[in-house]
C-alpha positions as CSV (number, residue, x, y, z in Angstrom):
1,M,0.0,0.0,0.0
2,F,2.9,2.4,0.9
3,R,4.6,1.7,-2.5
4,R,1.4,2.2,-4.4
5,T,0.6,5.6,-2.7
6,L,4.1,6.8,-3.3
7,L,4.0,5.8,-6.9
8,V,0.7,7.8,-7.4
9,L,2.2,10.9,-5.9
10,C,5.3,10.6,-8.0
11,C,3.2,10.3,-11.1
12,M,1.4,13.5,-10.1
13,M,4.7,15.3,-9.9
14,I,5.6,14.5,-13.6
15,A,2.1,14.7,-15.1
16,P,1.4,17.5,-17.5
17,L,-0.4,20.3,-15.7
18,G,-2.8,21.1,-18.5
19,V,-4.5,17.7,-18.3
20,S,-6.4,18.6,-15.1
21,A,-7.7,22.0,-16.3
22,Q,-11.5,22.3,-16.3
23,T,-13.1,24.5,-19.0
24,I,-16.4,25.6,-20.3
25,Q,-16.3,27.0,-23.9
26,S,-18.2,28.0,-27.0
27,T,-16.2,27.8,-30.3
28,F,-19.2,28.5,-32.5
29,D,-18.0,26.0,-35.1
30,A,-21.4,24.5,-35.6
31,G,-23.8,27.4,-34.7
32,L,-24.7,30.0,-32.0
33,E,-24.6,27.3,-29.3
34,G,-27.5,28.9,-27.3
35,W,-26.0,32.4,-27.1
36,T,-28.7,35.1,-27.3
37,T,-28.8,38.8,-27.9
38,S,-30.1,41.9,-26.2
39,T,-32.8,43.9,-27.9
40,G,-30.2,46.3,-29.3
41,G,-28.6,43.7,-31.6
42,S,-29.2,40.9,-34.0
43,L,-27.2,37.6,-34.0
44,T,-26.1,35.5,-37.0
45,F,-23.8,32.6,-37.4
46,S,-20.9,32.6,-39.9
47,A,-19.5,29.1,-40.7
48,T,-16.1,30.5,-41.9
49,G,-13.9,33.4,-41.0
50,G,-13.6,32.7,-37.3
51,N,-10.5,32.1,-35.2
52,P,-10.6,29.5,-36.7
53,G,-13.9,28.0,-38.1
54,G,-17.2,29.5,-37.4
55,Y,-18.1,32.5,-35.2
56,L,-20.9,34.6,-33.9
57,Q,-21.8,38.0,-35.4
58,Q,-23.8,40.7,-33.7
59,M,-25.1,43.6,-35.7
60,D,-26.3,46.9,-34.1
61,L,-30.0,47.6,-34.6
62,D,-30.6,50.8,-32.6
63,L,-29.1,53.3,-30.1
64,Q,-29.3,50.9,-27.2
65,D,-26.1,49.1,-26.1
66,M,-26.0,45.6,-27.5
67,F,-24.6,42.7,-25.7
68,V,-24.6,38.9,-25.9
69,M,-25.9,36.5,-23.1
70,A,-24.3,33.2,-22.3
71,P,-26.3,29.9,-22.4
72,A,-26.9,27.4,-19.5
73,P,-23.4,25.8,-19.5
74,F,-21.9,29.1,-18.4
75,L,-24.4,29.7,-15.6
76,G,-25.1,28.2,-12.2
77,N,-22.5,27.4,-9.5
78,L,-19.2,28.6,-11.0
79,S,-17.4,28.7,-7.7
80,A,-14.7,26.4,-9.0
81,F,-13.8,29.1,-11.6
82,Q,-13.1,31.9,-9.1
83,G,-9.4,32.7,-9.5
84,G,-9.6,31.3,-13.0
85,T,-10.1,33.2,-16.3
86,L,-12.7,34.2,-18.7
87,S,-11.5,34.8,-22.3
88,F,-12.9,35.4,-25.7
89,D,-11.8,36.5,-29.2
90,V,-13.3,39.7,-30.9
91,K,-13.1,41.3,-34.3
92,Q,-14.7,44.4,-35.9
93,I,-16.6,43.3,-39.0
94,V,-18.2,46.5,-39.9
95,G,-17.5,50.0,-38.5
96,T,-14.8,51.5,-36.4
97,A,-14.3,50.9,-32.7
98,D,-14.8,54.2,-30.7
99,Y,-17.1,53.2,-27.9
100,A,-15.2,52.8,-24.6
101,P,-17.7,50.5,-22.8
102,F,-17.0,47.7,-25.4
103,G,-15.9,44.6,-23.7
104,I,-17.6,45.0,-20.4
105,V,-18.3,41.7,-18.8
106,I,-21.2,41.4,-16.3
107,L,-21.8,38.5,-13.9
108,R,-25.2,38.5,-12.3
109,N,-26.8,36.6,-9.4
110,G,-30.4,37.9,-9.5
111,A,-30.4,41.6,-8.8
112,N,-26.8,41.6,-7.7
113,F,-23.9,41.8,-10.2
114,V,-20.2,42.6,-10.7
115,S,-18.6,44.0,-13.9
116,A,-15.2,44.5,-15.4
117,D,-14.2,46.4,-18.6
118,I,-11.5,44.0,-20.0
119,V,-10.9,45.4,-23.5
120,P,-8.4,48.3,-24.0
121,P,-9.5,51.4,-26.0
122,G,-9.4,51.2,-29.7
123,L,-10.4,47.6,-29.9
124,P,-11.8,45.5,-31.5
125,G,-9.7,45.9,-34.7
126,S,-10.0,44.3,-38.1
127,D,-8.0,41.2,-36.9
128,W,-9.0,38.8,-34.2
129,S,-7.7,39.6,-30.8
130,T,-8.0,37.6,-27.5
131,Q,-9.2,39.3,-24.4
132,S,-9.2,37.8,-20.9
133,V,-9.9,38.7,-17.3
134,I,-8.9,36.9,-14.1
135,L,-12.1,36.0,-12.1
136,N,-11.0,37.6,-8.9
137,A,-12.2,40.5,-6.7
138,T,-9.5,42.9,-7.9
139,S,-10.6,42.5,-11.6
140,F,-14.2,43.2,-10.7
141,G,-13.7,45.9,-8.2
142,T,-15.4,44.2,-5.3
143,T,-14.7,42.0,-2.3
144,P,-13.8,38.3,-2.4
145,D,-16.9,37.5,-0.4
146,F,-19.2,39.4,-2.7
147,L,-17.7,37.9,-5.8
148,A,-18.0,34.4,-4.2
149,S,-21.7,35.1,-3.6
150,I,-22.1,35.9,-7.4
151,M,-20.0,33.0,-8.5
152,S,-22.0,30.6,-6.4
153,N,-25.1,31.1,-8.6
154,V,-24.5,33.0,-11.8
155,T,-27.9,33.7,-13.4
156,A,-26.5,35.7,-16.3
157,L,-23.1,36.3,-18.0
158,E,-23.2,39.2,-20.5
159,I,-20.5,40.6,-22.8
160,M,-20.9,44.1,-24.2
161,L,-20.3,44.2,-27.9
162,E,-21.4,47.7,-28.6
163,S,-18.2,49.1,-30.2
164,Q,-19.2,52.3,-32.1
165,V,-21.3,55.4,-31.3
166,G,-24.4,55.3,-33.5
167,V,-26.0,52.4,-35.4
168,F,-23.3,51.3,-37.7
169,E,-21.3,48.3,-36.5
170,T,-21.1,44.5,-36.7
171,V,-18.8,42.7,-34.3
172,G,-17.5,39.1,-34.3
173,L,-17.1,36.9,-31.2
174,D,-15.4,33.6,-31.0
175,N,-13.9,31.1,-28.5
176,V,-15.6,32.2,-25.3
177,Q,-14.0,30.2,-22.5
178,L,-14.1,29.8,-18.7
179,A,-11.0,28.1,-17.3
180,V,-10.2,27.0,-13.8
181,A,-6.9,28.3,-12.4
182,V,-4.1,25.8,-12.8
183,P,-1.5,25.5,-9.9
184,E,2.0,26.9,-10.6
185,P,4.5,24.1,-11.3
186,G,6.5,25.1,-8.1
187,S,3.3,25.0,-6.0
188,L,2.3,21.7,-7.4
189,F,5.7,20.2,-6.8
190,L,5.8,21.6,-3.2
191,L,2.3,20.2,-2.5
192,T,3.2,16.8,-3.9
193,A,6.7,16.7,-2.2
194,T,5.0,17.6,1.1
195,G,2.6,14.7,0.7
196,V,5.5,12.3,-0.1
197,G,7.4,13.6,2.9
198,A,4.4,13.0,5.2
199,I,4.1,9.4,4.0
200,L,7.8,8.8,4.5
201,T,7.7,10.2,8.0
202,C,4.7,8.1,8.8
203,R,6.5,5.1,7.4
204,R,9.6,5.7,9.6
205,K,7.5,6.0,12.7
206,R,5.8,2.7,12.0
207,L,9.1,1.0,11.5
208,A,10.5,2.5,14.8
209,Q,7.5,1.2,16.7
210,K,8.1,-2.4,15.6
């Protein structure tokens, strides 16, 4: 039993870190995958031109801010993702980016919400770019406890795609992903080495008692 446990821990030390990463994602390669639009925009699916493959397009319809809303797989208890990342790819299809609120991400739990503007000014551009945010209290300008209360029951995840003042633009969205934080290699090694050390200490004590 001792040898078996030690072998398992040693295998953990050399296993690739990425294998254990948990993700939720929409690649839009086969359709809109349940994403919906606000009243200010219209959604269409393009089978080619994404990053790569298919992607979602949102076209502005009126002077209201347009945003997209995530489907059920991105909702519910997301506590495991706190400290992880939310990322997505964006591209300007029609128009010119001049609207600062573009890229605001909103996480809601009923009437309560947190938000973060994660896209720098001047984006999106004519080429695909990847934007991401760490899902922590600092990024969302709140407290860890309040963010935890939101993440425990996310009822809506919204991404602002209004990129231009006026009714002109069409924006592309691709590869939306939630990813759990992966331990740093040093931290994982320390954790595993500590476990091995504890087992060895226990083993020596048992031998000394015999």
